[in-house]
N, C-alpha and C positions, 0 to 999 in steps of 0.2 A: 524555500527552506535552505538555510545556510548551514552547511556542515563545516564547522570550524574546530578542527582538532578533535572531532568526535563529540563536541559539546552538545549539539542538537540530539544526537543519538543517545547520549547519556541521559539527557532530560527525558526523552521518550521512554527509555528503559526504566527510569525512576517513576515516571507517570504510570506505566503499565504495572509496575510492582505495587503501586498504591491501591490497585483494585483487587478484590477477592475472587470474583467469579470470571469465567471466560466471557460470559455475556456482557459484563461491565467493560471488559477490555475491548470487545468487538464494538460496542456502542461508542466508546471513546475514540477508537480508531476511525470509525465512520465519521464522527464529528470532526476529527482532526483532518481527515482527507477532504471533507467539504470546506473546511477553513482554508486549506491549501488551494483548493479550486477558487474560492473567493479571492484570495490573494492574486492568483494568476489572472482572474477575470478583471481585476482592478489595475493590472499592469498594462501600459500602452503596448500595442502590437509592435511598435518600433523596437521595443526591447524584447525581441522574439525568443530569447532563451528563457525568459521568465513569464511570458504572456500565456503559456500553456503548461499544463502539468508535464513534467519530464519523467521519463522512466526511472531515473535515479532517485527522484523524490518518492515515487510510488514504492520502489524497491526498498528504500530505507525504512519507511513506515511498515511495510509488510514484513520485512526481516525482523524488526523489533517486536511486532505482534507475534510472529512465528516463535521467536525465542521465548516469549512470555507464556505461550500456550501449548507448546509442543509436547509437554509431558502430561497433559490432561487427556484422558481417554475419550472424552466427549467433544473435544475441540473441533476435530474434523467435521463431525456431523453439524455442529453449530455454524461453522464457516461455510459449508456447502449450502446450508439453508439461506445464506445471505448472498450467494454468488449471483442471484438473479435480481439484485437490488436495481431499482429503476434509475438510480443515479450512477452515471457511467464511472466517475472517479472511485466511488465506493465499490462498484462491481469489479473493476479491474484489480483493485487492491485485495478484495476478498478472494477473487479467483487466483491471483498469484500466491496468496497465503495458502490456499488449498493446495496448489501445486507444490509449495514448499513442504507442507505437511505430508503429502504423498511421495515426494521425492526430495528428501533433505539435501542430497548431493547438489541439487540445483543452486543452492545458496553459494557454493564456492566455485561455480563454473560460469564465469561471465559470458562465455559464448552461448551457453545453453539458456541463460536467463535473458540475454539480449534477443535471441531467437524467439523465446517465449513471448516477450513483449511485442516484437514485430508481428508475430502470428496473431496475437490477440487483437492488435490494432487493425490488422487486415480484416479479420472476421467480425470485429465489433469496434468500428472506428469511433474515436472521440468526437462527439457531435459539435464540440466547440472549436475544433481545429479547422483551418481553411482547407 
C-alpha cells in the first residue's frame, strides 16, 4: 500500500463511506486486507519491506475502518465476532480495530500502538513470516 500524500487513505475513506452497514464495511476491510496479503505474497522476499504485511499497512486500514464505524453502537460487537478469523491478516486487523474501539487514545499514541502490534505478533505470529 502506497501512502502518497494521504491519497490511499482518502480512497479508503471514500470506499468505507460508500457502504451503508457496519457488516458491509467489515466485509470490505477483510477483502482489502487479503488483497494486501496477496500483494505481499507476490513480492519477492529480496524486497523485504514489501514481502510481508507491515504494521503501518494494517494500522492504516484499521484506522480508516475505525473512523467509519466508531459511532455505531453495534460496531464493537460485530468486530469482536470477527477477531477469531482463521486468516491471520484479517484477524490482526480486526483485533486492532477492536482495540481502537475500546481505547480510542491508542490511535494517536504511536508508542502504544507499536507495542500493541509487537505484543500481538509475539502471541499470534504471522505464519507467512520467516
